[in-house]
C-alpha positions in Angstrom: 9.0 6.1 19.2 6.7 4.0 16.9 8.0 1.8 14.1 6.1 1.3 10.8 6.7 -1.4 8.3 5.9 -0.4 4.8 5.7 -2.8 1.8 6.1 -1.5 -1.7 8.2 1.3 -0.3 10.5 1.8 -3.3 8.0 4.0 -5.2 4.6 5.7 -5.3 2.4 5.8 -2.2 4.7 3.5 -0.2 7.7 5.8 -0.8 5.6 8.9 0.0 4.3 7.3 3.2 7.8 6.6 4.3 8.8 10.2 3.9 5.7 11.6 5.6 6.1 9.2 8.6 9.8 10.0 9.0 8.9 13.7 9.2 6.6 12.7 12.1 9.4 10.9 13.9 8.5 7.3 13.1 11.2 4.7 12.6 10.8 2.6 9.4 11.2 -0.9 8.1 11.0 -0.6 4.3 10.3 -3.5 2.0 10.5 -3.7 -1.8 12.1 -5.7 -4.6 14.4 -2.8 -5.7 17.2 -2.5 -3.2 18.9 0.5 -4.9 15.7 2.5 -4.6 15.3 1.6 -1.0 18.8 2.7 -0.2 18.2 6.0 -2.0 15.0 6.5 0.0 16.8 5.7 3.2 19.5 8.3 2.4 17.0 10.9 1.5 15.1 10.4 4.8 18.1 10.4 7.0 19.6 13.4 5.3 16.4 15.4 5.7 15.7 14.9 9.4 17.3 16.3 12.5 15.9 13.5 14.6 18.9 11.3 15.3 16.7 8.7 16.9 15.0 7.6 13.7 16.0 4.2 12.4 15.5 3.2 8.8 16.0 -0.4 7.8 15.7 -1.8 4.3 14.9 -5.3 3.1 14.7 -6.7 -0.4 11.7 -9.0 -0.6 9.4 -10.1 -3.4 5.9 -10.4 -1.9 4.9 -12.8 -4.7 7.1 -15.4 -3.0 5.2 -16.6 0.1 8.0 -18.9 1.2 10.5 -16.1 1.0 8.3 -13.9 3.2 8.1 -16.6 5.8 11.8 -17.2 5.7 12.5 -13.5 6.0 10.2 -13.2 8.9 11.8 -16.1 10.8 15.3 -14.6 10.2 14.2 -11.2 11.6 11.6 -12.4 14.1 13.1 -10.5 17.1 13.6 -7.3 15.2 10.0 -7.4 13.9 8.6 -7.4 17.4 9.0 -3.7 17.5 6.6 -3.1 14.6 3.6 -1.0 15.7 2.2 -0.3 12.3 1.9 -2.3 9.1 1.2 -0.4 5.9 0.5 -2.8 3.0 1.2 -0.7 0.0 2.7 -3.3 -2.4 0.4 -4.0 -5.3 0.0 -3.7 -9.0 -2.3 -4.0 -12.0 -1.3 -5.8 -15.2 -3.1 -5.1 -18.5 -6.5 -3.8 -19.5 -7.7 -6.8 -21.5 -11.1 -8.3 -21.2 -11.3 -11.7 -19.5 -11.4 -13.7 -22.8 -8.2 -11.9 -24.0 -6.2 -11.7 -20.7 -2.9 -13.3 -19.9 -3.0 -15.8 -17.1 0.5 -14.9 -16.0 -0.7 -11.3 -15.4 -3.6 -12.6 -13.4 -1.3 -14.7 -11.2 1.1 -11.8 -10.6 -1.8 -9.6 -9.4 -3.3 -12.3 -7.2 0.1 -13.3 -5.7 1.1 -9.7 -4.9 -2.2 -7.9 -4.1 -3.7 -10.8 -2.1 -1.2 -13.4 -1.1 1.6 -10.9 -0.2 -0.8 -8.7 1.8 -2.4 -11.5 3.8 0.9 -13.3 4.5 2.6 -10.2 5.8 -0.5 -9.4 7.9 -0.8 -12.9 9.3 2.9 -13.0 10.4 2.9 -9.6 12.1 -0.5 -9.8 13.9 0.6 -12.1 16.8 3.2 -9.4 17.9 0.5 -6.8 17.9 -1.9 -9.0 19.9 0.9 -9.5 22.5 1.3 -5.8 22.9 -2.5 -5.2 22.8 -2.0 -2.4 20.2 -1.3 -1.9 16.6 -2.5 -0.5 13.3 -2.8 -2.2 9.9 -3.4 0.0 6.9 -4.2 -1.7 3.6 -4.0 0.2 0.3 -7.2 -0.7 -1.5 -8.7 1.0 -4.4 -12.0 2.4 -5.8 -11.7 -0.8 -8.0 -12.6 -2.6 -4.8 -16.0 -1.0 -4.9 -16.8 -0.5 -8.5 -15.6 -2.9 -11.2 -15.0 -1.9 -14.8 -14.3 -3.4 -18.2 -10.7 -4.7 -18.6 -10.2 -4.7 -14.8 -11.7 -8.0 -13.8 -8.9 -9.6 -11.8 -7.4 -6.4 -10.6 -10.8 -5.3 -9.3 -11.3 -8.7 -7.8 -8.1 -8.4 -5.8 -9.1 -5.0 -4.5 -12.6 -6.3 -3.6 -10.7 -8.9 -1.6 -8.7 -6.3 0.2 -11.9 -4.5 1.2 -13.5 -7.8 2.4 -10.4 -8.9 4.2 -10.0 -5.6 6.0 -13.6 -5.7 7.2 -13.3 -9.3 8.5 -9.8 -8.7 9.9 -11.1 -5.9 12.1 -13.9 -8.1 13.4 -11.4 -10.9 14.1 -9.2 -8.5 16.1 -12.0 -7.2 18.4 -10.8 -6.8 21.9 -7.1 -6.5 21.0 -7.0 -2.7 20.6 -5.7 -3.1 17.0 -7.0 -0.7 14.4 -7.6 -1.6 10.7 -7.9 1.0 7.9 -8.6 0.5 4.2 -7.6 3.4 2.0 -9.3 3.4 -1.4 -7.9 5.9 -3.9 -9.1 6.8 -7.4 -6.6 7.9 -10.0 -3.1 8.5 -8.5 -0.3 9.7 -10.7 2.4 7.2 -9.8 4.2 4.4 -11.7 0.9 2.4 -11.5 -0.1 3.0 -15.1 3.4 2.4 -16.4 3.4 -1.0 -14.8 -0.1 -1.8 -15.9 0.3 -0.7 -19.6 4.0 -1.5 -20.0 4.2 1.7 -22.1 5.4 5.0 -20.7 3.7 7.1 -23.4 0.3 5.5 -22.9 0.8 5.9 -19.2 1.2 9.6 -19.6 -2.1 9.8 -21.5 -4.0 8.4 -18.5 -3.4 11.5 -16.5 -3.7 14.2 -19.2 -6.2 17.0 -19.0 -7.0 16.9 -15.2 -5.2 17.0 -11.9 -5.0 13.4 -10.5 -4.2 12.6 -6.9 -0.5 12.4 -5.9 1.3 9.8 -3.8 1.8 12.6 -1.2 -2.0 13.1 -1.0 -2.6 9.5 -0.1 0.4 9.4 2.2 -0.9 12.4 4.2 -4.3 10.6 4.5 -2.5 7.5 5.8 -0.6 9.5 8.4 -3.8 11.3 9.4 -5.5 8.0 10.0 -2.6 6.7 12.1 -2.6 9.8 14.2 -6.2 9.8 15.3 -6.7 9.2 19.0 -6.4 5.5 19.9 -10.2 5.2 20.4 -10.8 6.3 16.8 -10.6 3.8 14.0 -10.9 5.1 10.4 -12.2 1.9 8.9 -12.1 3.0 5.3 -11.7 6.1 3.1 -12.6 6.6 -0.5 -10.6 9.3 -2.2 -11.2 10.7 -5.7 -9.5 13.6 -7.5 -12.0 16.3 -7.9 -12.2 15.7 -11.7 -13.0 12.0 -11.3 -16.6 11.0 -10.3 -16.5 7.2 -10.9 -14.1 4.5 -11.8 -14.4 5.4 -15.5 -15.7 9.0 -15.6 -13.1 11.8 -15.6 -13.6 15.4 -16.7 -10.6 16.4 -18.8 -9.8 19.8 -20.2 -8.0 18.9 -23.4 -6.8 21.3 -26.2 
């Protein structure tokens, strides 16, 4: 039985990926800041499966805190040797201001989570994968990592980093039978816009008049990538909702 570690598992794509993988028989190590949500997810997974062999473990961890990640890893180093798959879902956007009007604290939060959290978790888990001569790392990028837009300077920059890091990581790991995949979605209806805009009403407006992607859509793509034959590596995948044709162009049918 394979074990997948998922960051950002308390909501959105991370949560959906956990559910999809559990249905495929994967054991899970779930990481997020909100313990109550993780426990709810764990109960949901265990109550909906007949597979008694599935193990679901939950850890409360803030990926902005690099020292905390390292300490957590050392405390659980033996347990983490069983991880076959790392899914870096934790990430966020803050604000839509232009550079000259942006909040530096928002920038720091995005950089610390989207970049530092991802690379720290990856660096800590890679040696175990190298020892086993197998593994799969899935990074949740974004179309913002390919096409920048007004008001998205630092968020786009972090996702450009994820794309570059994923490409270089795969090259660094040549010969170790470790796969690396970067999934780059367009507009997905999750809590993403609520977090970014800090306004639930404005967040609802983002997805009005068209059918955006869902967390389940992306989770199914992640699982599909994981379940390709070992000799097949899906290096990257760009996924738009049908109504969206670029980072800023969406066809909406509004009354």
